[in-house]
N, C-alpha and C positions, 0 to 999 in steps of 0.2 A: 503033597507040596504044591506042584505044579496045577492042580484042579483047582485048590482052595485059591491062588493067586486070577485062575481065570475068573471064578468066580467074584470076586474081589473087581475086577476089570470090566467084568460082563455081567451084572447081575441078573435074574431071572425075573421076570413080572410081579412072580409072587412075593419076593423079597422087597419090591419098591413099599415102602408105607403108605398107608391109606391118604394120608394128608396131602403126600405128593402127587399121589394119583388123581386128585380130585381136582389141583390145581393144575394139572396137566390134560387133562378132560377136557374140553369146553363144549362137546355136545350135550352132556348131562346137566351145564348149567342153564339156570331158566332164565326168562326172559325177564326183565324188572320195568315196571312203569305203575306210573300212580291208580291206574285204572284193574290194577292187579290184585284180584278178591278170590277167594275158596269157590263164591259165586260161578266167577267168570272158571274158574279151572274146569269145574265142574262139567257146566255148556261146553268147554271146546271139547273135554273127552266125549262127551254126548255126539256133538258134531262130528266128534274124529269116526265111531263106530257106526254111525249113520253113514259117512261116506264110505266108509269101509263095507257095510253091508251093501249099498247102492252096485258098487264094485266088485261084489260078489267074492271078497276078501274075508268076508263075517256073516256068519248065520244069523238068523232074526231073536232064536233064542239066546245068542252067544253076548248079546248088549245088556251091558249090567249096568253102565254107567260109570265105571270104575275100570282103571287102567291094569286088567289082569293081565295074567297067563295067553290067553285067548288074545287078547287085545294085542298083545305084544307078536302074537304068530303071525297076525294077519296084518299086522305094520310090516314085519319081516318080510311077508310074502308079499305086499304092494311095493317095497323098494326094491326087490328082486326081479319084478316083473316090468319096472319102471329103470332099470341101469342106475339106480341110486346105492351108494352104501349101505350094506342089509346091517344095521345096526340093533333097530327095535327103537331108535329115538326119533321124534317127529318135531324134528327142527323146520326149518324155513325152505327148506328143500323139500321135505316130504310134505310140509303144507302144499306148496307150490303145486305141486304134482297131483295134489287130492281135489285143489279147489278150481286150479284152471286147466283147459286142454292145452294141448300144443298146437299153435298155429303157426302155418307156412303160406306161400302163395298159393301152391298148388293142392294142397289138403283143407285147407280152412273153408272150402265151399262145399266140402262133403255134406258137413252138418250145419245145422243152426248156432253158429257161435256169434250171432251179431253182437251183443250186450260186451263180451270179449273183446272182439275186435274194434269197438267201440272205446273202452276203457285203453288198449294199448295205444288206438290212436291219440286218444287226450294227454296220454301223458307223453308221446312222443312231440305232438304240439306246442305243447306247454315248454318241452325242452329246448325247441328250437331244430328238431330232426325232421319235422315233416311239416309241411305247407298248410293245410286243411284236411279235414275231417272228410272221409266219405262214407264210413260205414261197410266198406268193403274192402278184404284183404287185398288190396290191387300192387301194381307195380311200383307205384311210388311209397306205398307200407312199406313193400320189402326192401328198397333202396334205405329207405329210414332207419330201419330195423337194424339193417347191417351196418348205417352207419353208427347207431347207437353202442352195440355190439362193439365194433373197432374202438369206440372213443374210451368204453370202459373197457378193453382189453381182452375180451370175450371174444370166444370165434366167431367169426362175420359170417355166419352160414344162412343167416334169415331165417332161422326157425327159432319160433318165441316157445322154449321150452321150459321145465322148471329154474334153470339155473338163471337165463334172462327175465322170466317172470320176478325173479328173488331178487335180481338188482332192479329191476323196474319200480318194485314197491318199497323200497327203501335201504336195502340192503346193499349199498354202498357208497363211496366217496362222495361227498360233493364239488363239484363242478369245479374247476381250477379256474380263477379269473382271468390269469395270464394264458390259458389255453381254451378259452370259451369262445373268443370273438373269430378265433380261428378256424374255431368246427362251424362254427355261422358261415364265414366265406368258403370254405370247403364243401358244403353241402351245398351254397351257391352256385359254386364254380362248375360244380357235377351237373347240376341242372343246366345252365348253359352250355357245358360240352356236348351234353345228349342231345339238345338243341340243334346246336350246331352239325353234330353229327347226321342228324335227321336232314338238315338242308342238303349235307354234302352228298347223301346218299339219293337224294331226289334229282340233285344237280348232276351226279354221274349219271344219272339212266337219262340226263336230258340231253347232255353232249356227248355219251359213245351209246348210240342206239343198235342195236346190232338186229333187231327186227326186220330192218329194211320196209318200215312204215314211212309214206311219204311225210317228212316234217321240213319245214324251213328252217334254214343255219339261222342259227342264235349269236350274237357278240356272248361274248363273257361275262359282260353286267346284265344282259337280257335275260341270260341262262340262271343268273344268279336272283335276279328280282323272280323270276317264274317259280324258280325251286323253293323261295321263300312264299310265294304265294301259294303253292301247290300244298304246305304244310296245314292250310286250313283245311283243305279238304281230303288230303292223303289218309287220314285215319279212317273217314267213313267209305271211302272207295275202297281201300284195304279188305275192311272187315263185310263189306257186300260182297266181293269177289273173293275173300280168301277168310270165309268167318272164322273167328277167335284164334286167326295167326298173330295178332299182336299179344292176344293175353298167353300164350305158352312161353312156357322157359328154355328159349332157343339157345342156342352156343353164342357167345358174344358174337362172333363173325358173322354169325347169320339172323341177329335180331335187326341188323337195318335192310336185310336184303329184301323185304317187303316196300320198304319205301324206293328203292332203286325200281321197283316194276311201278310204281308211281312215276316215277320220270321217263319211264319208257316208254308209258302211254299220255303222256302227257298232252300231244295234241286231241284224243278222244276226249279225255276228261276235260278239258276246258273249254271245245265246243258243248258237251255236258250241263257244264256248268253256267255258259253264254244263257243256253238254250232255256234254264230252270231261270234264270232271272226276268224279272217282272218288264215287259217293252212299253214304253212310253213315247209315243211317235211325238 
């Protein structure tokens, strides 16, 4: 008696009618659109098998043009190796993992992903998260990607993986008009704040110089003007003295340390810049 009551309250999956199971399982529902034809499905299956073969999950003699058992097992193996839900269903996340590489600040330069980086930057520029297209996964792209992830409720880790690609390529809500201007203001505010931090780091090096270099005392206003001007030559000086120091993924507290060094050496830098300028008697 007790067991029958328990079964009535908590039915096993086998007792759920097929129609209800179909309604609850969104993963097996196909994507419907006006261009969906049997030929398109055949082409997608062939493309899927070709990508699985290239990545070593399917043998050449297993390519049949049909989504058969060997293809399902290959899909499950691919999902397992990429940290996806292992269900053998090729949905948006699995397609994104198959078709697009994982991009990040320190890993995107390891291989040639220029076309994918360009696609990423075009989307970020179009939606107002990035100012311009550089063709490289630089620090500006990293920050723009984090803003995009934060805006759409993703983990803001700066890694463009399957989930972020899926969101970028259309599997998301349209930007809310009431929130969109604030997102743009936040983007501009972050850029201005970073520039002010750079000027402040150079100014701190000018005002508190422990190196013992003979440098004339400057007023507060003069030091600020000098720090603002040194931001034009600071990055070039840093890259020449400390190569790749600006491109490294520093701890936030250490990110502006190289600019403090520019402030410490302001006098030699200013003399070098003055000497390099053309002289007109």
